[in-house]
BAVO-222954 format. One record per residue: residue number from 1; residue in one letter; y negated, z negated, x of N, C-alpha, C in turn. Coordinates in nm, 2 decimals. Each point is the difference from the previous one (the first is absolute). Example, Ala and Ser with C-alpha at 12.3 -4.5 7.8 and 13.67 -1.06 7.14 Angstrom:
+-----+------+--------+--------+--------+--------+--------+--------+--------+--------+--------+
: pos : code :     nY :     nZ :     nX :    caY :    caZ :    caX :     cY :     cZ :     cX :
+-----+------+--------+--------+--------+--------+--------+--------+--------+--------+--------+
:   1 :    A :   0.57 :  -0.78 :   1.32 :  -0.12 :   0.00 :  -0.09 :  -0.12 :   0.00 :   0.09 :
:   2 :    S :  -0.11 :   0.07 :  -0.04 :  -0.11 :   0.00 :   0.09 :  -0.11 :  -0.08 :  -0.08 :
+-----+------+--------+--------+--------+--------+--------+--------+--------+--------+--------+
This chain:
+-----+------+--------+--------+--------+--------+--------+--------+--------+--------+--------+
: pos : code :     nY :     nZ :     nX :    caY :    caZ :    caX :     cY :     cZ :     cX :
+-----+------+--------+--------+--------+--------+--------+--------+--------+--------+--------+
:   1 :    X :  -0.24 :   2.05 :   0.46 :  -0.03 :  -0.14 :   0.01 :  -0.09 :  -0.04 :  -0.12 :
:   2 :    X :   0.02 :  -0.11 :  -0.06 :  -0.08 :  -0.05 :  -0.11 :  -0.13 :  -0.05 :   0.04 :
:   3 :    X :  -0.11 :   0.04 :  -0.06 :  -0.12 :  -0.06 :   0.04 :  -0.02 :  -0.13 :  -0.09 :
:   4 :    X :  -0.07 :  -0.09 :   0.06 :  -0.02 :  -0.13 :  -0.07 :  -0.15 :  -0.02 :  -0.03 :
:   5 :    X :  -0.03 :  -0.04 :  -0.12 :  -0.13 :  -0.03 :  -0.04 :  -0.03 :  -0.15 :   0.01 :
:   6 :    X :  -0.10 :  -0.04 :   0.06 :  -0.03 :  -0.14 :   0.02 :   0.00 :  -0.07 :  -0.14 :
:   7 :    X :  -0.04 :   0.06 :  -0.10 :   0.00 :  -0.06 :  -0.14 :   0.13 :  -0.04 :  -0.05 :
:   8 :    X :   0.11 :   0.05 :   0.07 :   0.14 :  -0.03 :  -0.04 :   0.04 :  -0.14 :   0.04 :
:   9 :    X :  -0.07 :  -0.06 :   0.09 :   0.03 :  -0.13 :   0.06 :  -0.06 :  -0.11 :  -0.08 :
:  10 :    X :   0.08 :  -0.10 :  -0.03 :  -0.04 :  -0.12 :  -0.07 :   0.03 :  -0.12 :   0.09 :
:  11 :    X :  -0.10 :  -0.08 :   0.02 :   0.02 :  -0.12 :   0.08 :   0.09 :  -0.10 :  -0.08 :
:  12 :    X :   0.09 :  -0.06 :   0.07 :   0.08 :  -0.11 :  -0.06 :  -0.05 :  -0.13 :   0.05 :
:  13 :    X :  -0.02 :  -0.09 :  -0.09 :  -0.05 :  -0.13 :   0.04 :   0.12 :  -0.10 :  -0.01 :
:  14 :    X :  -0.01 :  -0.11 :   0.07 :   0.11 :  -0.10 :   0.00 :   0.03 :  -0.04 :  -0.14 :
:  15 :    X :  -0.10 :  -0.02 :  -0.08 :   0.03 :  -0.05 :  -0.14 :   0.08 :   0.10 :  -0.08 :
:  16 :    X :  -0.03 :   0.13 :   0.03 :   0.08 :   0.11 :  -0.07 :   0.14 :  -0.01 :   0.04 :
:  17 :    X :   0.03 :  -0.01 :   0.13 :   0.13 :   0.00 :   0.06 :   0.07 :  -0.13 :  -0.05 :
:  18 :    X :  -0.07 :  -0.11 :   0.00 :   0.06 :  -0.12 :  -0.04 :   0.05 :   0.01 :  -0.15 :
:  19 :    X :  -0.08 :   0.05 :  -0.09 :   0.04 :   0.02 :  -0.14 :   0.12 :   0.10 :  -0.01 :
:  20 :    X :   0.00 :   0.10 :   0.08 :   0.11 :   0.09 :   0.00 :   0.13 :  -0.07 :   0.04 :
:  21 :    X :   0.00 :  -0.07 :   0.11 :   0.12 :  -0.07 :   0.05 :   0.04 :  -0.11 :  -0.10 :
:  22 :    X :  -0.10 :  -0.07 :  -0.06 :   0.04 :  -0.11 :  -0.10 :   0.06 :   0.07 :  -0.12 :
:  23 :    X :  -0.05 :   0.11 :  -0.04 :   0.06 :   0.07 :  -0.12 :   0.14 :   0.05 :   0.03 :
:  24 :    X :   0.03 :   0.05 :   0.12 :   0.13 :   0.04 :   0.04 :   0.09 :  -0.12 :   0.00 :
:  25 :    X :  -0.04 :  -0.12 :   0.05 :   0.08 :  -0.12 :   0.00 :   0.03 :  -0.04 :  -0.14 :
:  26 :    X :  -0.10 :   0.00 :  -0.09 :   0.02 :  -0.05 :  -0.13 :   0.09 :   0.09 :  -0.08 :
:  27 :    X :  -0.01 :   0.13 :   0.02 :   0.09 :   0.10 :  -0.06 :   0.15 :  -0.02 :   0.04 :
:  28 :    X :   0.01 :  -0.03 :   0.13 :   0.14 :  -0.02 :   0.05 :   0.06 :  -0.13 :  -0.05 :
:  29 :    X :  -0.08 :  -0.11 :  -0.01 :   0.04 :  -0.13 :  -0.05 :   0.03 :   0.01 :  -0.15 :
:  30 :    X :  -0.07 :   0.08 :  -0.07 :   0.02 :   0.01 :  -0.15 :   0.12 :   0.08 :  -0.04 :
:  31 :    X :   0.06 :   0.06 :   0.10 :   0.12 :   0.09 :  -0.04 :   0.11 :  -0.09 :  -0.05 :
:  32 :    X :   0.00 :  -0.13 :   0.03 :   0.10 :  -0.09 :  -0.05 :   0.13 :   0.00 :   0.07 :
:  33 :    X :   0.02 :   0.09 :   0.10 :   0.13 :   0.00 :   0.07 :  -0.01 :  -0.09 :   0.12 :
:  34 :    X :   0.04 :  -0.12 :  -0.01 :  -0.01 :  -0.10 :   0.11 :   0.13 :  -0.02 :   0.07 :
:  35 :    X :   0.09 :   0.09 :  -0.02 :   0.13 :  -0.01 :   0.06 :   0.00 :   0.04 :   0.15 :
:  36 :    X :  -0.10 :   0.07 :   0.04 :  -0.01 :   0.05 :   0.13 :  -0.11 :  -0.08 :   0.08 :
:  37 :    X :   0.03 :  -0.13 :   0.02 :  -0.10 :  -0.08 :   0.07 :  -0.04 :   0.05 :   0.14 :
:  38 :    X :   0.10 :   0.05 :   0.07 :  -0.02 :   0.06 :   0.14 :  -0.09 :   0.11 :  -0.01 :
:  39 :    X :   0.02 :   0.09 :  -0.10 :  -0.10 :   0.11 :  -0.01 :  -0.14 :  -0.04 :  -0.03 :
:  40 :    X :  -0.01 :  -0.10 :  -0.09 :  -0.13 :  -0.05 :  -0.04 :  -0.07 :  -0.06 :   0.12 :
:  41 :    X :   0.07 :  -0.08 :   0.08 :  -0.05 :  -0.06 :   0.12 :  -0.06 :   0.11 :   0.09 :
:  42 :    X :   0.08 :   0.11 :   0.02 :  -0.05 :   0.11 :   0.09 :  -0.11 :   0.07 :  -0.06 :
:  43 :    X :   0.00 :   0.02 :  -0.13 :  -0.11 :   0.07 :  -0.07 :  -0.13 :  -0.08 :   0.02 :
:  44 :    X :   0.00 :  -0.13 :  -0.03 :  -0.12 :  -0.08 :   0.02 :  -0.05 :   0.00 :   0.14 :
:  45 :    X :   0.10 :  -0.01 :   0.10 :  -0.04 :   0.01 :   0.14 :  -0.07 :   0.13 :   0.03 :
:  46 :    X :   0.05 :   0.11 :  -0.05 :  -0.06 :   0.13 :   0.02 :  -0.15 :   0.00 :  -0.05 :
:  47 :    X :  -0.01 :  -0.05 :  -0.12 :  -0.14 :  -0.01 :  -0.06 :  -0.09 :  -0.08 :   0.09 :
:  48 :    X :   0.05 :  -0.11 :   0.04 :  -0.08 :  -0.09 :   0.09 :  -0.03 :   0.07 :   0.13 :
:  49 :    X :   0.09 :   0.08 :   0.06 :  -0.03 :   0.07 :   0.12 :  -0.11 :   0.10 :  -0.02 :
:  50 :    X :   0.00 :   0.07 :  -0.11 :  -0.11 :   0.09 :  -0.03 :  -0.13 :  -0.07 :  -0.01 :
:  51 :    X :   0.00 :  -0.12 :  -0.07 :  -0.12 :  -0.08 :  -0.02 :  -0.05 :  -0.04 :   0.13 :
:  52 :    X :   0.08 :  -0.04 :   0.10 :  -0.05 :  -0.05 :   0.13 :  -0.06 :   0.12 :   0.07 :
:  53 :    X :   0.05 :   0.12 :  -0.01 :  -0.05 :   0.11 :   0.07 :  -0.15 :   0.03 :  -0.04 :
:  54 :    X :  -0.03 :  -0.02 :  -0.13 :  -0.13 :   0.03 :  -0.04 :  -0.09 :  -0.12 :  -0.01 :
:  55 :    X :   0.05 :  -0.12 :   0.05 :  -0.08 :  -0.12 :   0.01 :  -0.01 :  -0.08 :  -0.13 :
:  56 :    X :   0.11 :   0.01 :  -0.08 :   0.01 :  -0.08 :  -0.13 :   0.09 :  -0.12 :   0.03 :
:  57 :    X :  -0.04 :  -0.11 :  -0.05 :   0.09 :  -0.12 :   0.01 :   0.12 :   0.02 :  -0.09 :
:  58 :    X :   0.12 :   0.00 :   0.06 :   0.12 :   0.02 :  -0.08 :   0.02 :  -0.09 :  -0.12 :
:  59 :    X :  -0.04 :  -0.13 :   0.02 :   0.02 :  -0.10 :  -0.11 :  -0.08 :   0.05 :  -0.13 :
:  60 :    X :  -0.10 :   0.08 :   0.02 :  -0.08 :   0.05 :  -0.12 :   0.08 :   0.09 :  -0.09 :
:  61 :    X :   0.12 :   0.05 :   0.05 :   0.08 :   0.09 :  -0.07 :   0.12 :  -0.07 :  -0.07 :
:  62 :    X :   0.02 :  -0.13 :   0.03 :   0.11 :  -0.07 :  -0.06 :  -0.02 :  -0.03 :  -0.15 :
:  63 :    X :   0.12 :   0.01 :  -0.06 :   0.00 :  -0.03 :  -0.15 :   0.10 :  -0.12 :  -0.02 :
:  64 :    X :   0.00 :  -0.06 :  -0.12 :   0.10 :  -0.10 :  -0.02 :   0.14 :   0.07 :   0.01 :
:  65 :    X :   0.09 :  -0.07 :   0.07 :   0.13 :   0.06 :   0.03 :   0.01 :   0.06 :   0.14 :
:  66 :    X :  -0.11 :   0.00 :   0.07 :   0.00 :   0.04 :   0.14 :   0.00 :  -0.12 :   0.10 :
:  67 :    X :   0.08 :  -0.10 :  -0.04 :   0.02 :  -0.12 :   0.09 :  -0.14 :  -0.06 :   0.03 :
:  68 :    X :  -0.08 :  -0.01 :  -0.10 :  -0.13 :  -0.07 :   0.01 :  -0.09 :   0.05 :   0.12 :
:  69 :    X :   0.02 :   0.13 :   0.03 :  -0.08 :   0.06 :   0.11 :   0.04 :  -0.04 :   0.14 :
:  70 :    X :   0.12 :  -0.05 :   0.02 :   0.04 :  -0.05 :   0.13 :   0.05 :   0.11 :   0.09 :
:  71 :    X :   0.00 :   0.13 :  -0.04 :   0.04 :   0.11 :   0.08 :  -0.11 :   0.05 :   0.08 :
+-----+------+--------+--------+--------+--------+--------+--------+--------+--------+--------+
């Protein structure tokens, strides 16, 4: 069994997670492949679900092209 050292743990703050999710959303949108709108809708919905779990307002993750944050 692997022993764990307390110093290995890093606390994650909402702002950290929000920036990570926003970065993932921006990278996905910048791919330029807008032919798969159904996929994009599901992708954004998944990011919003993760945001809700950690107490982040999903609208804060929306970018231009995400239906003005209506998801």
